[in-house]
C-alpha positions in Angstrom: 11.7 -17.3 37.9 13.1 -14.5 40.2 14.8 -12.7 37.1 11.5 -12.7 35.3 9.4 -11.5 38.3 12.3 -8.6 39.0 11.8 -7.9 35.5 8.1 -7.7 35.4 8.7 -5.7 38.4 11.2 -3.0 36.8 8.7 -2.5 33.2 5.9 -1.6 35.3 7.4 1.4 36.4 6.0 4.9 35.4 8.9 5.8 32.9 8.9 2.1 31.6 5.5 2.2 30.7 5.9 5.3 29.2 8.7 4.5 27.4 7.1 1.3 26.0 3.6 3.7 25.4 5.8 6.4 23.4 8.0 3.3 21.4 4.4 1.9 20.6 2.8 4.9 19.1 6.2 6.2 17.5 6.9 2.6 15.9 3.2 2.8 14.5 3.6 6.1 12.6 7.4 5.6 11.5 5.6 2.0 9.8 2.8 3.9 8.5 5.7 6.1 6.3 6.2 4.0 3.6 10.1 3.7 2.8 11.4 4.5 6.5 10.6 1.6 8.1 12.2 0.4 12.1 16.0 0.5 10.7 15.5 4.6 10.1 12.8 5.1 13.2 15.8 3.8 15.4 18.2 5.4 14.1 16.8 8.7 14.5 15.7 7.8 17.9 18.9 7.1 19.1 19.8 10.7 20.5 16.5 10.6 22.3 17.3 7.8 24.1 21.4 8.2 25.0 20.4 9.0 28.2 18.2 6.8 29.6 18.9 3.6 31.4 19.6 0.9 29.1 16.8 -1.4 29.9 14.2 1.4 29.3 16.3 2.8 26.1 15.6 -1.1 24.6 12.4 -1.3 25.8 11.6 2.3 23.6 13.8 0.5 20.6 11.7 -2.9 20.6 8.5 -1.4 21.1 9.7 0.9 17.9 10.8 -2.1 16.3 7.8 -4.4 16.9 5.0 -1.6 15.9 6.7 -0.4 12.6 5.5 -3.5 11.3 1.7 -3.2 12.1 2.0 0.6 10.8 3.3 -0.7 7.4 0.2 -3.0 7.7 -2.1 -0.2 7.5 -1.0 1.7 4.6 -0.8 -1.5 2.8 -4.3 -2.3 3.5 -5.8 1.3 2.8 -3.9 2.4 0.2 -1.6 -0.3 -1.7 1.4 0.7 -0.3 3.2 -1.4 2.2 5.3 0.4 4.8 8.2 -1.8 4.9 9.6 -4.7 3.2 7.9 -6.7 5.8 4.2 -6.2 4.9 4.7 -6.9 1.2 2.4 -10.0 1.6 -0.3 -8.2 3.1 -1.1 -5.8 0.1 -2.2 -9.3 -1.9 -5.0 -9.8 -0.1 -5.4 -7.2 2.1 -6.1 -3.6 -0.1 -7.7 -5.8 -2.5 -10.1 -6.1 0.8 -10.4 -2.6 1.1 -11.7 -1.9 -2.3 -14.3 -4.5 -1.6 -15.6 -2.5 1.0 -13.9 -4.6 3.8 -11.3 -2.3 5.1 -12.6 -2.6 8.6 -12.5 -6.1 8.6 -8.9 -6.3 7.3 -7.6 -3.1 9.9 -9.8 -5.9 12.6 -7.8 -8.8 11.1 -4.2 -7.2 11.4 -4.4 -6.0 14.5 -5.6 -9.3 15.9 -2.4 -11.0 14.0 0.0 -8.7 15.6 -1.5 -9.6 18.8 -1.7 -13.3 18.4 1.6 -13.4 16.0 3.5 -11.3 18.5 2.4 -13.1 21.9 3.1 -16.9 20.5 6.3 -15.2 19.2 7.4 -13.6 22.7 6.4 -16.9 25.2 8.6 -18.8 22.7 11.1 -16.8 23.1 11.3 -16.4 26.9 11.1 -19.8 27.2 13.9 -20.4 24.6 16.1 -18.0 27.0 17.4 -20.1 29.6 18.2 -22.8 26.8 20.5 -20.2 25.6 22.1 -19.1 28.5 22.9 -22.9 29.2 24.8 -23.0 25.7 26.3 -19.7 26.6 29.5 -21.8 28.7 30.6 -23.4 25.4 31.7 -20.5 23.4 35.6 -19.3 23.6 37.2 -16.3 21.9 37.8 -18.8 18.3 33.9 -19.6 18.6 33.0 -15.7 19.0 35.3 -14.9 16.6 33.6 -17.5 13.5 30.3 -16.4 14.7 30.7 -12.9 14.0 32.2 -14.3 10.6 29.3 -16.4 10.1 26.8 -13.4 10.7 29.1 -11.3 7.8 28.7 -14.4 5.3 25.1 -15.1 5.9 23.9 -11.3 5.7 26.4 -10.4 2.3 25.0 -13.6 0.8 21.3 -13.7 0.9 20.5 -9.6 0.7 19.1 -8.9 -2.8 20.5 -12.1 -3.7 23.9 -10.5 -5.0 26.5 -12.3 -2.9 29.5 -10.8 -4.1 28.2 -7.0 -3.7 27.1 -7.9 -0.3 30.5 -9.0 0.8 31.9 -6.3 -0.9 29.6 -4.0 1.3 30.4 -6.3 4.4 34.3 -6.1 3.5 33.9 -2.1 3.5 32.2 -2.3 7.0 35.3 -4.8 8.1 37.8 -1.8 6.8 35.3 1.0 8.3 35.4 -0.6 11.6 39.8 -0.4 11.7 39.5 3.2 11.8 41.0 4.6 15.2 43.1 3.0 17.8 44.0 -0.8 17.4 41.8 -3.3 19.7 45.0 -4.9 20.7 48.3 -2.9 20.3 46.7 1.1 21.1 48.2 2.8 17.8 45.9 5.3 15.7 44.9 3.6 11.9 43.7 5.3 9.5 42.4 8.6 11.0 44.6 11.3 8.9 45.0 13.2 11.8 41.3 13.9 12.3 40.0 13.7 16.3 36.9 12.9 16.0 37.3 9.4 14.6 40.8 8.5 16.9 38.3 6.2 19.2 36.7 4.7 15.8 33.9 5.9 13.7 30.7 6.4 16.0 28.2 4.5 15.3 25.5 6.4 16.0 26.2 9.3 13.1 26.8 6.0 11.0 23.8 4.7 11.6 21.7 7.8 11.3 23.5 8.5 8.2 23.4 5.2 6.7 19.5 4.9 7.4 17.8 8.2 8.1 20.0 10.5 5.8 20.1 8.1 3.0 16.1 7.6 3.2 15.5 11.3 3.0 17.6 11.1 -0.3 15.6 8.6 -1.6 12.2 10.4 -1.0 13.3 13.5 -1.9 13.2 12.0 -5.8 9.9 12.6 -5.9 7.9 15.7 -5.0 4.3 13.6 -5.0 2.6 13.2 -1.6 3.2 9.3 -0.2 0.1 8.0 -0.9 -3.9 8.7 -1.4 -6.3 7.8 1.7 -8.7 5.1 0.7 -12.1 4.7 2.1 -12.9 2.7 5.1 -15.9 0.4 5.8 -16.8 -3.1 7.5 -16.6 -3.6 11.3 -13.1 -3.8 13.0 -14.7 -6.2 15.3 -15.9 -8.9 12.6 -12.0 -8.8 11.6 -11.6 -10.2 15.1 -13.9 -13.1 15.0 -13.6 -13.9 11.3 -9.0 -14.3 12.6 -10.3 -16.8 15.3 -12.1 -18.9 12.8 -9.2 -20.1 11.4 -7.1 -21.3 14.1 -4.5 -24.0 12.0 -3.5 -20.6 9.9 -2.9 -18.9 12.9 -0.9 -21.9 14.2 1.3 -22.9 11.1 1.5 -19.0 10.1 3.4 -18.4 13.7 5.6 -21.4 13.1 6.6 -20.0 9.8 7.9 -16.8 11.4 9.2 -18.1 14.0 11.5 -20.5 12.0 12.7 -18.1 9.1 13.3 -15.2 11.9 15.8 -17.8 13.6 17.3 -17.7 10.3 20.1 -14.7 9.8 19.2 -12.6 6.9 15.8 -13.8 5.5 13.8 -11.1 6.8 10.2 -10.6 7.8 9.2 -9.9 4.4 10.1 -13.9 3.4 8.3 -14.8 6.3 5.2 -13.6 4.8 5.5 -14.1 1.5 6.1 -18.2 2.5 3.2 -17.8 5.1 0.9 -16.6 2.7 1.8 -19.2 0.1 1.6 -22.3 2.6 -2.0 -21.0 3.8 -3.2 -20.7 0.0 -1.6 -23.8 -0.8 -4.0 -25.5 2.3 -7.1 -23.8 0.9 -10.0 -25.5 -0.4 -10.2 -22.4 -2.6 -7.0 -21.5 -3.6 -8.6 -19.0 -6.6 -9.7 -16.4 -4.0 -6.2 -15.3 -2.8 -5.0 -12.1 -4.2 -8.4 -11.2 -4.8 -9.3 -10.1 -1.0 -9.0 -13.3 1.0 -9.1 -12.9 4.3 -7.1 -15.9 5.1 -4.0 -14.4 3.0 -4.2 -11.5 5.6 -4.4 -13.5 8.5 -1.2 -15.8 7.4 1.2 -13.0 6.2 0.4 -10.6 9.1 0.7 -13.2 11.8 4.1 -14.9 10.3 5.4 -11.3 9.9 4.4 -10.4 13.7 5.8 -13.6 14.7 9.1 -13.8 12.8 10.4 -10.0 15.1 10.9 -12.7 18.3 12.4 -15.4 15.9 14.5 -12.2 14.7 15.9 -10.7 18.2 17.0 -15.1 19.3 19.9 -14.8 17.1 20.1 -11.0 17.5 20.7 -11.4 21.5 22.3 -14.8 22.0 24.7 -15.0 19.4 24.7 -11.6 17.3 23.2 -13.1 14.7 20.5 -10.6 13.0 18.3 -11.7 11.1 16.3 -9.0 9.4 17.4 -5.1 8.6 15.5 -4.1 11.8 17.4 -6.2 13.4 20.9 -5.1 12.1 19.7 -1.7 13.9 18.8 -3.3 16.6 22.2 -5.0 17.1 23.6 -1.7 17.1 21.7 0.0 19.2 22.4 -2.7 21.8 26.4 -2.2 21.9 25.9 1.4 22.0 24.3 1.1 25.3 27.0 -1.4 26.3 25.1 -4.6 26.2 27.6 -6.9 23.9 24.9 -9.6 22.2 25.9 -12.9 22.8 25.5 -16.3 24.7 26.6 -14.2 28.0 24.4 -11.9 27.8 21.7 -13.8 29.4 24.6 -14.2 32.4 25.9 -11.0 32.6 23.0 -8.7 32.1 19.5 -11.3 32.6 17.5 -8.2 34.0 17.8 -6.3 30.9 17.2 -8.8 28.6 13.8 -9.9 30.3 13.0 -6.2 30.5 13.1 -6.5 26.6 11.0 -9.4 26.8 8.3 -8.5 29.2 8.1 -4.9 27.1 7.5 -6.6 24.0 5.0 -9.0 25.3 3.0 -6.3 27.0 3.5 -4.7 23.1 1.6 -7.0 21.4 -1.3 -6.2 23.5 -0.7 -2.3 23.4 -0.8 -2.5 19.4 -4.2 -4.3 19.4 -6.1 -1.5 21.9 -4.4 1.4 19.8 -5.7 -0.4 16.3 -9.1 -0.9 17.7 -9.2 3.0 18.4 -6.9 5.2 16.5 -6.3 3.2 13.3 -8.3 4.9 10.9 -6.9 7.9 11.9 -3.1 7.3 12.0 -3.2 6.3 8.4 -3.7 10.0 7.6 0.2 10.7 7.6 0.2 9.2 4.4 -0.9 12.6 3.6 2.2 14.2 3.7 4.2 15.2 1.0 7.7 14.2 0.8 8.7 17.6 0.4 7.7 18.2 3.8 8.5 14.6 5.1 12.6 15.1 3.8 13.1 18.6 5.4 11.8 16.8 8.6 13.6 13.6 8.6 17.1 15.5 7.8 16.2 18.4 10.9 15.6 15.9 13.4 18.6 13.4 12.4 21.4 15.8 11.5 20.2 17.4 15.1 20.0 14.6 16.7 23.7 13.9 15.5 24.7 17.2 16.8 23.5 16.7 20.3 25.5 13.7 21.5 28.9 15.5 21.1 28.0 18.7 20.3 30.6 18.8 17.6 29.6 20.0 13.9 32.0 16.8 12.6 29.4 14.5 13.7 27.1 16.2 11.2 29.6 15.9 8.3 29.9 11.8 9.5 26.1 11.8 9.2 26.2 13.3 5.9 29.0 11.1 4.4 27.5 7.7 5.9 23.9 9.5 4.2 26.1 10.0 0.8 27.4 6.6 0.6 24.3 4.7 1.8 23.0 6.8 -1.4 25.3 5.7 -3.8 25.2 2.4 -2.9 21.7 1.9 -3.4 22.2 3.6 -6.8 24.7 0.8 -7.4 22.7 -2.0 -6.6 24.8 -2.5 -3.1 22.3 -2.5 0.2 23.8 -0.6 3.2 23.2 -3.5 5.7 26.3 -5.8 5.3 28.2 -2.6 5.8 26.5 -2.1 8.7 27.3 -5.7 9.9 31.3 -5.0 9.1 31.1 -1.8 11.2 29.4 -3.3 14.3 31.0 -6.8 14.1 34.5 -5.6 13.2 35.7 -5.1 16.5 34.5 -8.5 17.6 36.0 -10.1 15.0 39.2 -8.5 15.2 39.6 -8.7 19.6 38.4 -12.5 19.3 40.5 -13.6 16.6 43.8 -12.0 18.3 42.9 -13.4 21.9 42.3 -16.4 20.0 46.0 -16.6 18.9 47.2 -15.2 22.3 45.3 -18.5 24.1 46.7 -20.8 21.4 50.0 -19.7 21.0 50.1 -18.5 17.7 48.4 -21.9 16.6 45.6 -21.9 14.4 44.3 -25.2 15.5 42.0 -23.5 18.0 39.6 -21.9 15.4 38.8 -26.1 14.6 39.4 -27.6 17.6 36.0 -27.5 19.4 32.9 -29.3 17.9 31.2 -25.7 17.6 33.9 -24.2 15.5 33.5 -27.2 13.2 30.0 -26.3 12.9 30.6 -22.9 12.3 32.9 -23.3 9.8 31.0 -25.2 7.9 27.8 -23.0 8.2 30.1 -20.5 6.7 31.3 -22.3 3.6 27.5 -23.1 3.0 26.2 -19.8 3.6 29.0 -18.7 0.9 28.4 -21.3 -1.8 24.5 -21.7 -1.1 23.4 -19.1 -3.8 25.2 -20.6 -6.7 24.1 -24.3 -5.4 21.0 -23.3 -6.8 21.2 -22.0 -10.0 23.7 -24.9 -10.9 21.1 -27.3 -9.6 18.8 -26.1 -11.7 21.2 -25.7 -14.8 22.1 -29.6 -14.1 18.3 -31.0 -13.9 17.6 -28.9 -17.4 20.2 -30.2 -19.1 19.6 -34.0 -17.9 15.7 -33.0 -19.4 
C-alpha cells in the first residue's frame, strides 16, 4: 500500500500528467491511422522519451499502447476500416450501426467500453501484482532460461498459424542477438569489424526499422487515401446509457479479455472475436449480430480493452508478451533498464505501480476525449498515403539518427525495415524475430549461469517443479498447432 500511495503521488506530478495526456492523444491518433498500431507508434516515440525518467517514459508508452486500440475503433466504426487487428471484431456491428444513422451511439459504446473494460482490467492487474511478487523468489537462472524459451515457442507457434515460419523467425532473432560481445567470455562475435554493432545490434534502431519503416513500405504500395469519412449521427450519451443496460455482457467480455490477454501470443484481436461470438451465442436474437447490434460492439470493445492489462501480466512478471504491442513494450522496458521478470515487483516496484496507476487514469481520459473530440480525430484518415509515408520515414529515421548522431544507425533501421518487408511478403511476421532479438541475451546469460551453478550438470534445467512445468508448456506450445488438425482428421476418419 505504501508503494501504491507513492506511485499515485508520482503520477500526479505535472510532468507525468503531461506524459499521460500526451501518450493518450498520440495513441489515439496512431490508432486512427489504419495499419500503424501501437507497435509502430511506440517505435516512433522511443527517441522522444529516451532522456526521460524511466517511469515517466513508461507512462507515456503505456498510455500510447492502451489508447491506440480506442483510436482504431473510431475508424472501424466510421469507415469500416479497423485501425489495428484488435479492432477487427468492432467492424462487424460498429459500421452497420453507422450506416443505420447510429454512428454517435456506436462511438459512445466504444468510449464507455474503453472506460469499463480498461478499469476492470487494471484493478485485476493491480491486485494480482503482490501475488506475482511472492512468486519471484522461486525463480533462478534455469527458470529464467526456460521462461524465455517458452516465450519464444509460444509466440512462434501461434502467430499467423505458421509454426515453422514462426520458429524460423525466432531463430533469426536469436542469431542476431549474438552479434557483439559474448556476455560470458567477452569476445567479439559476428561484427565483421564494424564498430556500430560491437555492443550488439541496437534495439531501438531495430524496433524503428521492423515496425515504422516496414509499415511505411507497406503503405507506399498504394497512393490512395487511407479511407473516406462516414457521416455521424446519433447521441454519444445514448450509447453510454445503452452500454450499462447490458451488465452481464460487460462482465463476461471483461473476463474473456483478461483471460485471453494472459495467454501469450493470442492477442486482442482474438479477445474481441471470442467475446463477440460469446455474446451472439447467449443472445435471444443472434440473427441481429452483424447487422448493427449494439451488444456486438459492447462485447468486442470491452474485451479488447480489458485484454491489454492481461497482456501486461505476463509481459511484466515473466517476460511473456501476449500480443504484438506487448512484445514491443517488452523491448521498451528493457531499453530503459527495467528487466521484465518476477523480481521486477521487488527491485523496481515504484516504476511498475506508477505505470499501473497511470493506465487506470487513462481509461477515464479516453472517455473524456471520446466525449469531446472523437468525431474530429477521425478526420486524420483523410490523409493520403503519399503524405503519411514520407512523414513516417522522416520521423523514424531522424529518431534513429538522433540517438547516437551516427548515420550507421539510419542504415541499421533501413536494413531492418527492408528485412521486415521481405518477411511480410514471404508470409513471415517480424514479431518472433523481435522476441528472439530481445530475449536472446536472457536466454544465453541464464543458460550459462545455470550451468556454472550446477557445475556443468544439465539436471538443473529439470530439477524444480517450475522447470518441469515450463518444459511441459514449451512442448505443448510446439505440438499444439498440429494436434487440432490431427484430431479433426482422426474424427473424420472414424465417421
